[in-house]
Structure formats: C-alpha cells, structure tokens
C-alpha positions as CSV (number, residue, x, y, z in Angstrom):
1,M,0.0,0.0,0.0
2,N,1.2,3.5,-0.7
3,S,0.6,6.4,1.6
4,K,-2.4,7.6,-0.3
5,E,-4.1,4.2,0.1
6,I,-3.2,4.1,3.8
7,N,-4.8,7.5,4.2
8,V,-8.0,6.2,2.6
9,V,-8.1,3.2,4.9
10,G,-7.8,5.4,8.0
11,E,-10.5,7.8,6.7
12,N,-12.8,4.9,5.9
13,I,-12.4,3.3,9.3
14,L,-13.2,6.6,11.0
15,K,-16.2,7.4,8.8
16,K,-17.7,3.9,9.2
17,R,-17.1,3.9,13.0
18,K,-18.8,7.3,13.4
19,G,-21.6,6.3,11.0
20,A,-22.3,3.3,13.2
21,D,-22.2,5.5,16.3
22,L,-19.4,3.5,17.9
23,S,-16.7,4.7,20.1
24,Q,-13.1,3.6,19.4
25,K,-13.4,1.3,22.5
26,A,-16.7,-0.2,21.2
27,L,-15.3,-0.9,17.8
28,A,-12.1,-2.3,19.3
29,E,-14.1,-4.8,21.4
30,K,-16.0,-5.9,18.3
31,L,-12.7,-6.5,16.5
32,S,-10.9,-8.0,19.5
33,V,-8.2,-5.3,19.4
34,T,-7.4,-2.4,21.7
35,W,-8.8,1.1,21.3
36,E,-5.3,2.3,20.8
37,M,-5.0,0.1,17.7
38,V,-8.3,1.6,16.3
39,S,-6.9,5.0,17.1
40,S,-3.6,4.3,15.3
41,W,-5.5,3.0,12.2
42,E,-7.6,6.2,12.1
43,N,-4.5,8.3,12.6
44,L,-2.7,6.4,9.8
45,Y,0.2,5.1,11.9
46,K,-0.6,1.5,11.1
47,T,-2.9,-0.2,8.6
48,A,-5.8,-2.5,9.5
49,K,-5.4,-6.0,8.5
50,Q,-7.5,-6.6,5.4
51,E,-9.7,-9.2,7.1
52,L,-10.7,-6.8,9.8
53,C,-11.8,-4.2,7.3
54,I,-14.5,-6.4,5.9
C-alpha cells in the first residue's frame, strides 16, 4: 500500500465507525483489538489487516 491508500483506509475506518455511532473502544471490542489500535489506524500510523476491514 502506498501512503495515499493508507490514508483512505484510515479515513474509511473513522467514517464507518462514526456512521455506526461507535466509540473507538466499542469498535475495538467488536474486532478483538485495543482502542489504541483503532486510534492508530484512524491516525494512519498503522494499517488495519484486510480481514478486519470487511
């Protein structure tokens, strides 16, 4: 993935989470990850594993 694609991933996670009216903590619990991981995806420091984005 290039940086532009990573940016889109982070933006999409944020939009979908807010659209579902979920906190980072609530989404993290659904995905069995920490809220810090969700935050990092949204802030583009790390990318979500493809299987978690589905």
